[in-house]
C-alpha positions, 0 to 999 in steps of 0.5 A: 446844720446837723453834723455828719459823722462817720464811724469805721471799725477795722475788725478781725473779719470785716471792715465796716463804715457808718455815715450818719447825722443827727440832732435831739438824740435822733440818728439818721443813717446815710450810708452803711457798708461792710467788706470782708477783709480778713484783717486777722487772718493768721494773727492767732498763729503768728502774732502779726498782721499779714501784709496782704490783709493790711493791704486789703484793709487799706484798699477798703479804707481808701474807698470809704474815704471817697464815700465820706467825702461825697457825704461831706463828713464833719467828724470821723472815728476809726477803731481797731479791735481784736486782730490789732490788739493781738498783733505786734506789728499793728503800727504797720496798719495804723501808720498807713491807715493814718495816711489814707484816712487823715486820722489815726485809728484808735485801738479799743480794749475789749471792754471799750468795744463791748460798751460801745456795742451795747450803747449802739444795740440798745438805743432803740430798745424799750428798757422795759424789755431788759435787762439786755445781754448784748453779745457781739460775735466778732472774728477774734473776740466776742464781747458781752455787756449787760444792762437795762439799755438807754445808756452805758451797760452795768457790766462788760467784758470780752473773751478771745473766741470768734469765728476766725479764731475758732476756725483757725484753731479747731475746724480744719476739715471740710466739713468739720469733723464732729470732734472738731465741732465738739472741741470748739463748742467746749472751748466757747463754753469754758470762756462763758464761765469767765464771762459769768465770773466777770459779769454775774448779771449776765445770768439775769438778762431777760433778752439776748441781743446778738450783733455782727456777721455771724448772727445776721448771717444765721438770721438771713439763712433762716429767712432764706434771703436770696438778697440781703435785706436789713429791714427783715434782719434787724430785730428779727427774733431768731429762736434757739431751735432755728439757730441750732437747725442752721448750725447743723445744716452749715456744719455738715456741708462742705464749703462748696455746698454751703455757699449755696445756702440763701443768705450766706455770703460766699466770703463768710462761708469758711468761718461761719461754722466757727461763729455758729459754735459761739452762738449756739454755745451762748444760747445753750449756756444761758438757757435762752429761748431766742436771740433778738438780731440787731443790725445796730452795733458798735458803729452806732455807738461810735456815731452816737458819741460823735454826735451827742457827746 
């Protein structure tokens, strides 16, 4: 019988679940869920996880455990990333999550997060179209990994910019003032200098592969999706011009107006502009004409490890 596995990522902005089974190198997705829990709310300022954010995350984990039991999951891997890395009280989450899930979350380094995301995002891609620069724009950090695909990346790094972090640090008005947007993009570009120093091959990538909620949301808004459609978003080619256009639209609207854009989840409306600042900074900095949007990400990399290692 083919094993059934579950991968859960407790991120800064969202808590996500993938249930899959597979053999002979093929992975079949059985369930994929994402819930915005904003675990990292306020962490950048306080250095600690907010009790309400921990409670939201634990409630979602409890629901995910019920889904896992329905599917008869054999093996589980739970990761925590940027918010937990930055929080002095992460054990409050880890201890309670262990009780809820029956398994302890593992704290991933930024490098580990980038490598798992690369494996998941490039598994379906033809190496002939590489090398790939995989960029995972999260809530508190953004991961970069580069390589030909079909395995581990040649280089990977993580920097402390993300949709929640930039919003909390720089985007205080509604809508953000031009000088706030300029500051957020400038900070993102400065971090990209660090990326190139750490991973010089990032300059030589043939194709940018963009992961996570900011990228998929920008794609959904560009497509005008009234309802989420994974099949239309996965491997959609988002041009730089289109990304810039969506950015201008969202950044110049107040939240009350922004939420009416088809494709934008209301719970993401307050941080999407911060995420867009990272996305457009990457496209401009690396002078890339487009981004291949991928719904396959760190969860797929974690699931592959459970199934095939």
